[in-house]
C-alpha positions as CSV (number, residue, x, y, z in Angstrom):
1,M,0.0,0.0,0.0
2,I,2.8,2.4,0.8
3,L,4.5,1.7,-2.5
4,A,1.2,2.2,-4.4
5,G,0.7,5.5,-2.5
6,T,4.1,6.6,-3.4
7,F,3.6,6.1,-7.1
8,A,0.2,7.6,-6.8
9,S,1.8,10.8,-5.7
10,L,3.2,11.1,-9.2
11,M,-0.3,11.9,-10.3
12,L,0.0,15.3,-8.5
13,G,2.9,16.3,-10.7
14,G,0.7,18.1,-13.3
15,N,2.6,16.6,-16.2
16,S,0.3,14.3,-18.3
17,L,3.1,11.7,-18.5
18,F,3.6,11.7,-14.7
19,V,-0.2,11.4,-14.2
20,S,-0.6,8.4,-16.5
21,M,2.6,6.7,-15.3
22,G,1.6,7.3,-11.6
23,F,-1.9,5.9,-12.2
24,A,-0.6,2.8,-14.1
25,L,2.1,2.0,-11.5
26,S,-0.1,2.5,-8.5
27,F,-3.0,0.6,-10.0
28,G,-0.7,-2.3,-11.0
29,I,0.8,-2.5,-7.6
30,F,-2.5,-2.3,-5.9
31,V,-4.0,-5.1,-8.0
32,A,-1.0,-7.3,-7.7
33,A,-0.9,-6.9,-3.9
34,F,-4.5,-7.7,-3.4
35,V,-5.2,-10.2,-6.2
36,M,-2.0,-12.2,-5.5
37,S,-2.5,-12.3,-1.7
38,M,-6.3,-13.0,-1.8
39,F,-6.6,-15.4,-4.7
40,F,-3.4,-16.6,-6.4
41,T,-1.4,-17.6,-3.3
42,P,-4.2,-19.6,-1.6
43,A,-5.2,-21.3,-4.9
44,L,-1.6,-22.3,-5.5
45,T,-1.2,-23.6,-2.0
46,A,-4.4,-25.6,-2.4
47,L,-3.1,-27.1,-5.6
48,V,0.3,-28.0,-4.3
49,G,-1.2,-29.5,-1.1
50,H,0.8,-30.6,1.9
51,A,4.1,-30.2,-0.1
52,A,3.6,-26.4,0.0
53,W,4.5,-26.5,3.7
54,W,7.8,-28.2,3.2
55,P,9.7,-29.0,5.3
56,G,6.4,-29.4,7.2
57,H,4.9,-28.3,10.4
58,G,4.9,-31.7,12.0
59,D,1.2,-31.8,11.9
60,E,0.8,-35.2,10.4
61,T,0.5,-38.3,12.5
62,P,3.0,-41.2,12.1
63,E,0.3,-43.2,10.3
64,E,-0.3,-40.4,7.8
65,H,3.4,-40.0,7.2
66,D,3.9,-43.8,6.6
67,A,0.9,-43.7,4.2
68,R,2.3,-40.8,2.3
69,V,5.8,-42.1,2.1
70,G,4.6,-45.6,1.2
71,E,2.6,-44.1,-1.7
72,A,5.6,-42.2,-2.9
73,Q,7.8,-45.3,-2.8
74,K,5.2,-47.3,-4.8
75,E,5.2,-44.6,-7.5
76,L,9.0,-44.8,-7.8
77,A,9.0,-48.6,-8.1
């Protein structure tokens, strides 16, 4: 937000180039910050699954670990 506000201050310059450049930069940073953090990152994390939390939080039980490792070993064989 601070970076978007900083570039938005270019719109106060009075020069048409500064106004358009300030708007484009601040809008792009604003959209990237909110769209990426609200939609893209959670969607990517959901697609990747438990591997997104590598090296892990230690939240899986030993049975879940054995099942996951066993499946991976079967795929390699």
